[in-house]
N, C-alpha and C positions, 0 to 999 in steps of 0.2 A: 647459509651457503646453499646453492642450488646444484643439483646434479645435471648430467647431460640431458636428462629427459624433463627437466624443469621442477622436479620434486625435491624434497629435502632428502639428505642421505639416509635418514632413519625411516622414511615412509615405507610402510608395508613390510618391514623386516622382522618385527617382533623381537623377542629377547632370547630365543632359542639359539644357543651357541653354534650348533651344527648348521642351522639356517643362515646365521650371520657369516660363518666361515664359507659356506657355499656362495653367498653373495660376494665375499672377498675374492674368492677364486674367479668367479665370473668377471668381476671388475678388474682383476689383475690381467686376465686374458684380453679384455677390452682395452685396457691401458697399454698392454704390450703391442697390440695392433696399432693404436694411435701413435705410440712412440716409434714403431717401425716406419710408419708413413712419414712422420716428422723427421726422423733421422735420415731417411732416404732423401728428403728434400734438402736438408742441411748438407748432406754429403755431396749431392749433385752440384751445390754451389761451389764446392772445391774440386769438381771434376772426378768425384769418386762415387762409390755405391755404398749403401748401408752395409752390405755384406763385407766389403773391404774394410770399412770402419770398424765393424765388430771384430773381425779377425785381427786387424792391426792392434786394436786395443787389448784383446785377450793375449796376443803374442808378446805384448810389451811388458808383461808381468812375469818375469822369470823364464826359465827354459821350459818350453812345452812342445810336445809333439802334436801332430795333427789330430790323432785320436783324443789326446788330452784337451786340446782346444775345442773339439767337437762336443765332448762331454760338458765342458765348462759352459759352452754356448747353448747346449741343448739342441744341437743340430746333427744331421747325419754326417758321418765321417767323410763320405764322398763329396758332399757339398763344400765342406771346409777344405778338402783336398783341392778341389777345383779353384777355390778362391786363393789358397796358398800358392798354387802353381801360377796363377795370374799375377800375384804379388811378386813372385820371383822373376817372372818375365819382364815386369815393369821396373825391376831393380829396387823394389820397396822392401824386400825380404830375401833371405837366403836360407837354404837348408844347411844346418851344421851337424856334424857327426854327434851321435848319441852313443856314448861308450857302453850304455846298458842295453842298447837295442839297435843293431846295425841297420835294420830295415825300417826303422822309425826315427828319422832325424828330427832335431829340434828346428822349429821355425823361428828365425831371429830377424828382427827388423834391421835394415840397413840405416845409415844416416839419413838417406832420402825418405825411407819409410817412417822414421821417427819424426822427421820434419812434417810429413803429410799428416801424421797422427796429431802432432802439436797444433797444426792449423785447423784440423777438424775439432779438436778439443776446444780451441779458442772460440770457434764459431758457436759451439754448444753452450759456452758460459753465458752469453747474453740470453739465450733461449731459457736456460735453467733459472737465471735470475728473474726473468719475467714471470715464468710459471710459479716459481717458489714464492714469489711475493704475494701470492693469493692465499698462502697458508701461514699459520703460526709456526715458529720453530718447535714449539712443544708438540703440535700435531704431527709435524714431519718426523720428529724423533720417535714418537710413539709408533708411527706407521713403520718406520725403518726397523724398530725393535721387533715388532710383531712379524714382519716379513722375514727377518733374519732368523727368528725362532722357528717359523714354519719351514724355512729352507733347511735348517739344521735337522728338524724332525724327519723330513723326507730324505735327507742325505743319510741319516742313520737308519733308515728303514722303519722308523717307529710310526710313521703315518700311513703305512700300507695295510690295507684291510686283508685279512686272510682270504685266499681264493674261495674257500668254501662259503664265505659270507657274500661274495659278489655274484654268485650264480653264473650260469653259462650264457654266452651270447647265442642267439637263435637265428 
C-alpha cells in the first residue's frame, strides 16, 4: 500500500511507540482535513454544507443541547449555535425545552431535517464503500479499535501530560 506521498506507511517511522503515535496524530489531522473537504463536496450536492451535515448528524442521536453538540463535534459553541439557528430557520430543526436547563434547550430534528440527513447519509454510503474497498476488514477494525481506545484515554484525561512537563510557551 502506498501513502499520499508515495512511500509505504512504515517508511521512516521506526518502532518507537511515541513516534508512531505522533505519526498517527498527524495522519488523523490530515485525514480530518481531507474528510472535511470531501464532506463539504458531498453536502453541496444536496444543497447543504458540511457544518449543517455534522450538526444534523450529531443532533440525531438523543437529546442534546448546543454546548453538548459543540463538545461532541470539537467545535466552538458559538459556531454550532449559528448552525443550529440556521437549521431552525430552514425548518430542519427546532429548539425543545430542556427540563434540566431552561436557557439551554435541546436541538431536535424535524421530519424535514431527518429527511435531509437521510439523503446526506445515502450519498455518503457510495463514497464510504469506494474508499473502504481499498482496505481489509481486519485493518479497518484494528484502526477503529485503536482510535476508540485513544479517544477514551483523552476523554478520561489519562492522556494529558502534566503542565509541569509541557513547559511554558514563549
